[in-house]
C-alpha positions as CSV (number, residue, x, y, z in Angstrom):
1,I,67.1,-34.8,-54.2
2,A,63.7,-35.1,-56.2
3,A,60.5,-33.0,-55.1
4,G,58.0,-34.9,-52.8
5,R,54.2,-35.8,-53.6
6,T,51.8,-37.4,-51.3
7,I,48.2,-38.5,-52.0
8,V,46.2,-37.8,-48.6
9,V,42.8,-39.2,-48.0
10,G,41.1,-38.5,-44.7
11,T,39.3,-41.0,-43.0
12,N,35.5,-40.4,-41.7
13,Q,36.9,-40.3,-38.4
14,G,38.0,-37.2,-36.2
15,L,37.8,-34.9,-33.2
16,H,34.8,-32.8,-32.1
17,A,35.1,-29.9,-29.6
18,S,33.5,-26.7,-28.4
19,C,35.4,-23.6,-27.8
20,A,35.1,-20.4,-26.0
21,H,37.1,-17.2,-25.2
22,H,38.8,-16.7,-21.9
23,P,40.6,-13.6,-21.0
24,S,44.0,-15.2,-19.6
25,L,44.1,-18.9,-19.8
26,F,44.7,-21.6,-22.0
27,T,42.6,-24.6,-21.0
28,V,42.0,-27.8,-22.6
29,T,40.2,-30.9,-22.0
30,S,40.2,-33.9,-24.3
31,K,38.3,-37.3,-24.3
32,D,40.1,-40.2,-26.4
33,E,38.5,-42.7,-28.6
34,S,38.3,-45.3,-25.5
35,G,36.2,-42.8,-23.4
36,V,39.1,-41.4,-21.1
37,T,39.2,-37.8,-20.3
38,H,42.5,-36.1,-20.2
39,G,42.6,-32.9,-18.2
40,P,41.3,-30.1,-18.0
41,Y,44.7,-28.9,-18.8
42,S,45.2,-25.1,-17.9
43,I,48.0,-22.9,-18.5
44,P,48.6,-19.1,-18.5
45,M,48.4,-17.8,-21.9
46,T,51.6,-16.5,-22.1
47,A,54.7,-17.1,-24.6
48,S,57.0,-18.3,-22.0
49,A,54.5,-20.9,-20.4
50,L,53.4,-22.2,-23.6
51,L,56.7,-22.8,-25.0
52,V,57.7,-24.8,-21.8
53,G,54.4,-26.9,-22.2
54,A,55.2,-27.7,-25.9
55,R,58.7,-28.6,-25.2
56,N,57.9,-31.0,-22.6
57,P,58.1,-34.7,-24.0
58,D,55.9,-35.8,-21.1
59,E,53.1,-33.3,-21.4
60,F,50.0,-34.7,-23.1
61,F,48.8,-31.5,-24.3
62,R,52.3,-30.4,-25.6
63,Y,50.5,-30.2,-29.3
64,A,48.1,-27.6,-28.0
65,C,50.7,-25.7,-26.3
66,G,52.7,-25.6,-29.6
67,V,50.0,-24.2,-31.5
68,G,48.8,-22.1,-28.8
69,Y,52.2,-20.4,-28.8
70,H,52.2,-20.0,-32.4
71,M,49.0,-18.4,-32.4
72,L,49.9,-15.8,-29.5
73,I,53.1,-14.6,-31.1
74,N,51.6,-14.0,-34.8
75,Y,48.0,-13.1,-34.2
76,R,46.1,-11.0,-31.8
77,V,44.6,-13.5,-29.5
78,G,43.9,-14.0,-25.9
79,G,43.0,-17.3,-23.8
80,L,41.1,-19.8,-25.0
81,V,39.0,-23.0,-23.5
82,I,38.4,-26.2,-25.6
83,D,36.5,-29.1,-24.6
84,N,37.3,-32.0,-26.9
85,H,34.3,-33.8,-26.0
86,L,34.3,-36.7,-28.6
87,T,37.1,-38.5,-30.6
88,D,36.6,-41.6,-32.8
89,L,40.0,-41.1,-34.3
90,P,42.5,-43.7,-32.7
91,L,45.4,-42.3,-31.2
92,G,49.0,-43.5,-31.8
93,K,48.0,-45.6,-34.8
94,G,49.7,-43.5,-37.6
95,L,46.3,-41.8,-38.7
96,S,47.4,-38.0,-38.0
97,S,45.6,-38.1,-34.5
98,S,48.4,-35.5,-33.4
99,A,48.1,-33.3,-36.3
100,A,44.2,-33.4,-36.2
101,F,44.6,-32.2,-32.6
102,C,46.8,-29.2,-33.9
103,V,44.4,-28.4,-36.8
104,L,41.5,-28.5,-34.2
105,V,43.3,-26.0,-31.9
106,A,44.2,-23.5,-34.8
107,R,40.6,-23.7,-36.2
108,A,39.4,-23.1,-32.6
109,F,41.6,-19.8,-32.1
110,S,40.5,-18.8,-35.9
111,R,36.7,-19.1,-35.0
112,V,36.6,-17.7,-31.6
113,Y,38.9,-14.7,-32.5
114,D,37.3,-14.4,-36.2
115,L,40.7,-14.7,-37.6
116,K,39.1,-15.9,-40.9
117,M,42.0,-18.5,-41.5
118,T,41.7,-20.6,-44.7
119,T,42.2,-24.3,-44.5
120,R,45.5,-24.1,-45.8
121,G,46.4,-21.3,-43.1
122,E,45.2,-23.7,-40.4
123,M,47.2,-26.4,-41.7
124,D,50.3,-23.9,-41.7
125,C,49.8,-23.1,-38.1
126,A,49.1,-26.5,-36.9
127,Y,52.5,-27.6,-38.5
128,V,54.3,-24.9,-37.0
129,G,53.1,-25.6,-33.5
130,E,53.7,-29.4,-33.7
131,R,57.3,-28.6,-34.8
132,L,57.9,-26.8,-31.6
133,T,57.5,-30.2,-29.8
134,P,60.0,-33.0,-29.7
135,S,58.1,-34.8,-32.5
136,K,59.6,-33.0,-35.6
137,C,56.7,-34.1,-38.0
138,G,56.5,-33.7,-41.7
139,R,53.8,-31.5,-43.4
140,M,51.9,-34.5,-44.9
141,D,49.7,-35.1,-41.7
142,Q,48.0,-31.8,-41.6
143,A,46.3,-32.6,-44.9
144,C,43.6,-34.0,-42.2
145,A,42.3,-30.3,-42.2
146,F,40.6,-30.8,-45.5
147,G,38.4,-33.6,-43.8
148,S,37.8,-36.8,-45.8
149,R,38.4,-35.2,-49.2
150,P,41.2,-36.6,-51.0
151,V,44.3,-34.1,-51.8
152,L,47.6,-34.1,-53.8
153,M,50.3,-32.6,-51.8
154,E,53.7,-31.6,-53.4
155,Y,56.9,-30.2,-51.8
156,D,60.1,-28.8,-52.9
157,G,62.2,-27.3,-50.2
158,D,59.9,-24.9,-48.4
159,F,57.3,-24.7,-51.2
160,M,54.3,-26.8,-50.8
161,S,51.2,-27.0,-53.0
162,V,47.8,-28.8,-51.9
163,V,45.4,-29.7,-54.7
164,P,42.1,-31.4,-54.3
165,I,41.5,-34.5,-56.2
166,T,38.1,-35.0,-57.6
167,I,36.9,-38.6,-57.9
168,P,33.8,-39.7,-59.7
169,K,32.7,-42.4,-57.2
170,P,33.4,-43.4,-53.6
171,L,36.8,-44.8,-52.6
172,H,36.6,-47.3,-49.8
173,L,39.7,-47.6,-47.5
174,C,40.4,-50.7,-45.2
175,I,42.4,-49.7,-42.3
176,V,44.1,-52.7,-40.4
177,D,45.4,-52.3,-36.7
178,L,48.4,-54.5,-36.5
179,C,48.4,-54.1,-32.6
180,A,52.1,-53.7,-32.6
181,N,53.8,-54.1,-29.1
182,P,55.6,-51.9,-28.4
183,P,53.7,-49.3,-30.3
184,K,55.1,-47.3,-33.4
185,D,57.4,-44.6,-32.3
186,T,56.7,-41.6,-34.5
187,T,59.9,-39.6,-33.2
188,T,62.0,-42.6,-34.1
189,I,60.7,-43.2,-37.6
190,L,61.1,-39.5,-38.5
191,Q,64.6,-39.4,-37.3
192,G,65.4,-42.6,-39.4
193,L,64.0,-41.0,-42.5
194,Q,65.4,-37.6,-42.0
195,S,68.9,-39.1,-41.5
196,C,68.8,-40.4,-45.1
197,Y,68.8,-36.8,-46.5
198,R,71.7,-35.2,-44.4
199,P,74.7,-36.6,-46.0
200,E,76.2,-35.1,-49.0
201,H,77.3,-38.5,-50.4
202,P,74.5,-41.1,-49.0
203,T,75.1,-44.7,-48.5
204,P,73.4,-47.3,-50.9
205,D,70.7,-47.8,-48.4
206,Q,70.1,-44.1,-48.1
207,Q,70.1,-43.8,-51.6
208,R,67.2,-46.4,-52.0
209,V,65.3,-44.3,-49.6
210,R,65.7,-41.1,-51.3
211,D,64.7,-42.9,-54.9
212,A,62.0,-44.7,-53.2
213,L,60.3,-41.5,-51.8
214,G,61.7,-39.5,-54.6
215,K,61.6,-40.5,-58.5
216,D,60.0,-43.7,-57.9
217,N,57.3,-42.0,-55.8
218,L,56.7,-39.2,-58.5
219,T,55.9,-42.2,-61.1
220,L,53.5,-44.2,-58.6
221,T,51.4,-41.1,-57.4
222,K,51.2,-39.7,-60.8
223,Q,49.7,-43.0,-62.1
224,A,47.4,-43.3,-58.9
225,T,45.9,-39.7,-59.1
226,A,45.1,-40.4,-62.9
227,L,43.3,-43.6,-61.9
228,M,41.5,-41.9,-59.1
229,E,40.1,-39.0,-61.2
230,Q,38.9,-41.8,-63.6
231,G,37.2,-43.8,-60.9
232,D,39.5,-46.7,-62.0
233,Y,40.8,-48.0,-58.5
234,K,41.7,-51.4,-59.9
235,G,43.5,-49.8,-63.1
236,K,46.8,-51.2,-64.6
237,W,49.9,-50.3,-62.9
């Protein structure tokens, strides 16, 4: 199986929050892009409580619980209060909103407890935290931690590299909402993709998926990166 590679460019949308220390509780309030406020959600800052919250598929704040659990068992942190008072990143539209929230939680812990985490460190904590939930995400979405800066991500087994891409002029993106009904189901999509990599002897369809996301993708992303760095967004493919 060929190594994976992804070009990720963040949008100018995101989540904005204030955060503060709490001696014993993990409390989160979040206002979504439509102005609806969720929470406040409050849970004891204990490993058992956070793990239960993370593994509950019906809990809106399960992603926050997953990251909170990871931070608790790996760093010297206590409770935290997060007020996500503004969100202009649409939820459930394939724009990494869950990953963005996980990065927000990891960054909040880092700043309140002065952990001095790098952007890559925040990405890793967000990834591990989200993997504790029923949504078995990949590593691509956490690149939102870099903001609107384009990056090239490469994966080979457990190894991952993240390299910023320098572009000489603005790159404009057009994002279209297809208004799908029912909406996309990330968990089902990921399960379908991952199933193509499990068999030792893949079916023809599974092999086509492996090729598309493997050797074909390596060729396309190499060409695209070169054109982006030249500022030639209409270049010959």
